C-alpha positions, 0 to 999 in steps of 0.5 A: 121848901128847903135850902137857903133860898126860900123858893128853891126847888119851886117853879113860878109862872108870871104873866105880864112878865115883860115889864112893870110889876110882872118883870119885878116879880120875876126878879124877886122870885128868881132871887129867892131861888124859884125857876121862873116861867115868863109869859107875855106877848113881847118875846124879845123882852122876855128873852132878855129878862130870862137871860138876865135872871139866869146870869144874876141868880142860880136858877132857870128862867124860860120865856114863853110868849103868851097872849092870855086872851087866847085860851089855847096859848095859856093852856100851852104855857102851863103844859110846857111848864109842867113838862119842863119842871114837873109842875107849877108851884106859883102862878102870878096872874099879873097881865092886865090892861086899861082902855078908854074912860067913861062908859058913854065914850068907851068903844066896844073893842076897848070894853072887850079888850079889858074884859078879855085880858083882865077877866078871861085871861085870869080865868084861863090861867087859873083853870089851867094851873089849878090841878098842879097847884093843888097837887103841890100845895102851891100859891095862887096870886092875883094882881088886883087893884085899888079900883077893885075895892072902891068906886072909880069914876074915871073908868067904871069898866076897868074897875068892874074887871078888877072887882071881878078878879077880886071876887073870883080870887076870894071865891077860889080861895074858899074853894081850894084853900082846904086843898092846900092852895094859898091864894093872895090878892095884891091891890095896888093903886097907881104904880110907876110902870108902862100902865096907862100908855094905851090911854096916853101918858104912862104912869112912869112918866106921869109920876115922879119917883117916890110920888106913887108906888114903885113896881118893886114894892108891889113885887116885894109884897107878892114875894112876901106872900109866896114865901109863906109856908102854911098860911095864906095872906089873903089880901095885901093893899099897896098904895101911896100914903096919902091915897085915902085922903082923897075920900 
């Protein structure tokens, strides 16, 4: 990486970029000089963010509406990125969702939505981007969860998806690390975002500022990992300071 900005000349794809951690991560990477490809389902929000990033930073931002549960859409996302920028240097697998709660009351469509978004979507994006990431000694980032490290009684299926993401990520690291790809799993607990709105009250309304982690803090952790040139930050845990007191 050359120039004053640590990511100048690189291209990053961020899934789930229309809000929360993804939106803030796009801001961090753009500020560091990366060209940013914004992927999510909400096209207008992506376009507004792309305009904002290009106005604020000397870089390029492109909105590519994508449903990560649709294999072909994810493949098209990566193909368009490679055609436009020559390759992929960073993939941030951030898109995710939660539905329902306990196992006995969880509807089958809620189960499938979580599995398709949190697990299948991560696989589709990783598979599509890996050839370019290997070619360019890139960075592969997975947004995991505290729920992927410890038991989560409230929603075991959501926890299972994040355990799957973490296991997949660490195993991919073992596979492609020798080929020059850095792999990082970032594990936040509660973050003040729209997350949780599918279940009722979103975290950004449930918690007061400063009560839990802010999306900007998680984004900065992702940016720190991606700035590394030669080493891998395998896992970064980000959570409020009293979190472990619950155990």
